[in-house]
N, CA, C and O of each residue as an XYZ file, in Angstrom:
244
protein
N    -106.748     98.755     62.573
C    -106.845     98.247     63.941
C    -105.067     98.033     64.357
O    -104.188     97.472     63.702
N    -104.999     98.692     65.634
C    -103.688     98.421     65.932
C    -103.164     97.064     66.649
O    -103.837     96.495     67.509
N    -101.921     96.610     66.220
C    -101.611     95.110     66.763
C    -100.628     95.702     67.904
O     -99.806     96.613     67.803
N    -100.964     94.905     69.018
C     -99.742     95.083     70.176
C     -99.195     93.443     69.968
O     -99.799     92.436     69.598
N     -98.019     93.632     70.312
C     -97.033     92.641     70.766
C     -96.806     92.801     72.118
O     -96.328     93.862     72.518
N     -97.219     91.438     73.281
C     -96.729     91.221     74.519
C     -95.660     90.736     74.596
O     -95.545     89.720     73.910
N     -94.602     91.092     75.276
C     -93.363     90.175     75.659
C     -93.156     90.513     77.154
O     -93.413     91.579     77.713
N     -92.652     89.416     77.669
C     -91.934     89.335     79.019
C     -90.694     90.363     79.143
O     -90.091     90.883     78.204
N     -90.524     90.484     80.126
C     -88.989     91.168     80.316
C     -88.058     89.985     79.985
O     -87.264     90.350     79.119
N     -87.874     88.798     80.325
C     -87.293     87.716     79.921
C     -87.196     87.523     78.678
O     -86.109     87.478     78.102
N     -88.248     87.394     78.143
C     -88.178     87.618     76.233
C     -87.208     88.587     75.560
O     -86.304     88.317     74.770
N     -87.719     90.180     76.207
C     -86.877     91.269     75.824
C     -85.416     91.303     76.394
O     -84.617     92.128     75.949
N     -85.162     90.666     77.096
C     -83.487     90.344     77.510
C     -82.752     89.211     76.721
O     -81.542     89.268     76.504
N     -83.444     88.313     76.358
C     -83.426     87.512     75.538
C     -83.179     88.014     73.796
O     -82.160     87.802     73.139
N     -84.252     88.621     73.393
C     -84.121     89.564     72.203
C     -82.923     90.635     72.045
O     -82.468     91.025     70.970
N     -82.440     91.092     73.528
C     -81.559     92.070     73.182
C     -80.223     91.504     72.820
O     -79.479     92.002     71.975
N     -79.956     90.364     73.561
C     -78.605     89.381     73.699
C     -78.650     88.639     72.083
O     -77.623     88.413     71.443
N     -79.672     88.408     71.720
C     -79.428     87.732     70.397
C     -78.887     89.079     69.235
O     -78.021     89.011     68.363
N     -79.684     90.147     69.590
C     -79.141     91.438     68.717
C     -77.830     91.879     68.711
O     -77.236     92.431     67.785
N     -77.353     91.546     70.007
C     -75.902     91.945     70.276
C     -74.968     90.855     69.645
O     -74.010     91.113     68.916
N     -75.326     89.759     69.976
C     -74.640     88.426     68.997
C     -74.768     88.599     67.862
O     -73.760     88.542     67.157
N     -76.063     88.876     67.269
C     -75.784     89.069     65.624
C     -74.866     90.325     65.120
O     -74.400     90.208     63.987
N     -74.612     91.319     65.730
C     -73.605     92.471     65.204
C     -72.488     92.009     65.600
O     -71.520     92.387     64.941
N     -72.218     91.076     66.755
C     -70.982     90.489     67.220
C     -70.284     91.355     68.119
O     -69.059     91.246     68.179
N     -71.033     92.427     69.019
C     -70.464     93.418     69.953
C     -70.892     93.119     70.863
O     -71.831     92.324     70.898
N     -70.266     93.738     72.103
C     -71.098     93.936     73.325
C     -71.989     95.313     73.661
O     -72.036     96.079     72.698
N     -72.549     95.667     74.601
C     -73.312     96.589     74.548
C     -72.509     97.826     74.527
O     -72.721     98.723     73.711
N     -71.625     97.869     75.389
C     -70.672     99.026     75.446
C     -69.861     99.542     74.218
O     -69.649    100.681     73.804
N     -69.444     98.191     73.737
C     -68.863     98.498     72.037
C     -69.903     99.191     71.319
O     -69.549    100.220     70.743
N     -71.105     98.848     71.230
C     -71.906     99.245     70.187
C     -72.434    100.594     70.771
O     -72.858    101.471     70.019
N     -72.397    100.752     72.226
C     -72.925    102.213     72.526
C     -71.885    103.354     72.367
O     -72.222    104.538     72.349
N     -70.407    102.868     72.235
C     -69.557    103.509     72.032
C     -69.419    103.925     70.490
O     -69.122    105.082     70.193
N     -69.619    103.056     69.635
C     -69.521    103.277     68.188
C     -70.587    104.000     67.704
O     -70.423    104.567     66.624
N     -71.768    104.115     68.336
C     -73.205    104.714     68.294
C     -72.419    106.360     68.521
O     -72.360    107.316     67.748
N     -72.076    106.240     69.421
C     -71.582    107.646     69.949
C     -70.651    108.539     69.213
O     -70.562    109.764     69.307
N     -69.913    107.654     68.399
C     -68.872    108.172     67.531
C     -69.412    108.081     65.849
O     -68.557    108.447     65.043
N     -70.644    107.662     65.309
C     -71.478    107.588     64.536
C     -70.687    106.703     63.484
O     -70.728    106.962     62.281
N     -70.020    105.725     63.967
C     -69.348    104.840     62.878
C     -69.925    103.219     62.963
O     -69.283    102.174     63.068
N     -71.480    103.466     62.870
C     -71.991    101.873     63.028
C     -72.468    102.176     61.521
O     -72.530    103.270     60.960
N     -72.831    100.723     60.954
C     -73.345    100.673     59.503
C     -74.907    100.600     59.556
O     -75.465    100.388     60.633
N     -75.465    100.736     58.645
C     -76.797    100.578     58.530
C     -77.513     99.781     59.521
O     -78.310    100.239     60.340
N     -77.148     98.458     59.381
C     -77.837     97.307     60.289
C     -77.774     97.374     61.840
O     -78.632     97.270     62.717
N     -76.013     97.653     61.849
C     -75.738     98.141     63.284
C     -76.417     99.312     63.953
O     -76.697     99.228     65.149
N     -76.661    100.249     63.355
C     -77.435    101.257     63.693
C     -78.989    100.986     64.072
O     -79.527    101.447     65.079
N     -79.698    100.072     62.999
C     -80.821     99.227     63.429
C     -81.061     98.677     64.646
O     -81.988     98.964     65.402
N     -80.002     97.694     64.853
C     -79.939     96.854     66.102
C     -79.835     97.901     67.515
O     -80.496     97.695     68.533
N     -79.086     98.792     67.383
C     -78.766    100.314     68.193
C     -80.214    100.841     68.799
O     -80.548    100.982     69.975
N     -80.905    101.066     67.665
C     -82.263    101.681     67.850
C     -83.177    100.745     68.340
O     -84.171    101.239     68.871
N     -83.106     99.477     68.303
C     -83.941     98.258     68.780
C     -83.794     97.788     70.343
O     -84.583     97.270     71.133
N     -82.199     98.275     70.444
C     -81.886     97.899     71.657
C     -82.202     99.204     72.946
O     -82.456     99.086     74.144
N     -82.071    100.263     72.184
C     -82.745    101.477     72.940
C     -84.106    101.191     73.329
O     -84.572    101.368     74.455
N     -84.692    100.749     72.350
C     -86.279    100.572     72.764
C     -86.399     99.694     73.642
O     -87.153     99.947     74.581
N     -85.818     98.625     73.611
C     -85.794     97.097     74.573
C     -85.513     97.938     75.996
O     -86.279     97.844     76.955
N     -84.406     98.706     76.002
C     -84.080     99.125     77.302
C     -85.150    100.525     78.223
O     -85.430    100.910     79.358
N     -85.353    100.764     77.112
C     -86.601    101.726     77.711
C     -87.815    100.996     78.207
O     -88.429    101.403     79.194
N     -88.166     99.943     77.552
C     -89.297     98.875     77.989
C     -88.948     98.419     79.189
O     -89.763     98.380     80.111
N     -87.625     98.001     79.320
C     -87.392     97.273     80.642
C     -86.852     98.334     81.667
O     -86.857     97.829     82.790
N     -86.436     99.496     81.675
C     -86.591    100.453     82.512
C     -88.066    100.782     83.118
O     -88.123    101.122     84.300
N     -89.152    100.702     82.422
C     -90.157    100.845     82.621
C     -90.701     99.578     83.357
O     -91.853     99.598     83.789
N     -90.082     98.718     83.478
C     -90.610     97.439     84.324
C     -91.862     96.690     83.624
O     -92.766     96.212     84.310
N     -91.855     96.628     82.316
C     -92.948     95.891     81.534
C     -93.172     94.420     82.213
O     -94.010     93.647     81.748
């Protein structure tokens, strides 16, 4: 059976900010470093998670 987690847009924005705080970067800095392939594995995981959150927020979940 598949598990589905429901989050509000506000919860997603809060999670997104916590992730950025964890890596100590702004979104712009993280995006720039991702484009230059200069992220650690943990930072890359954060980047991919933020991309997923942004996808959900763009869909106005």
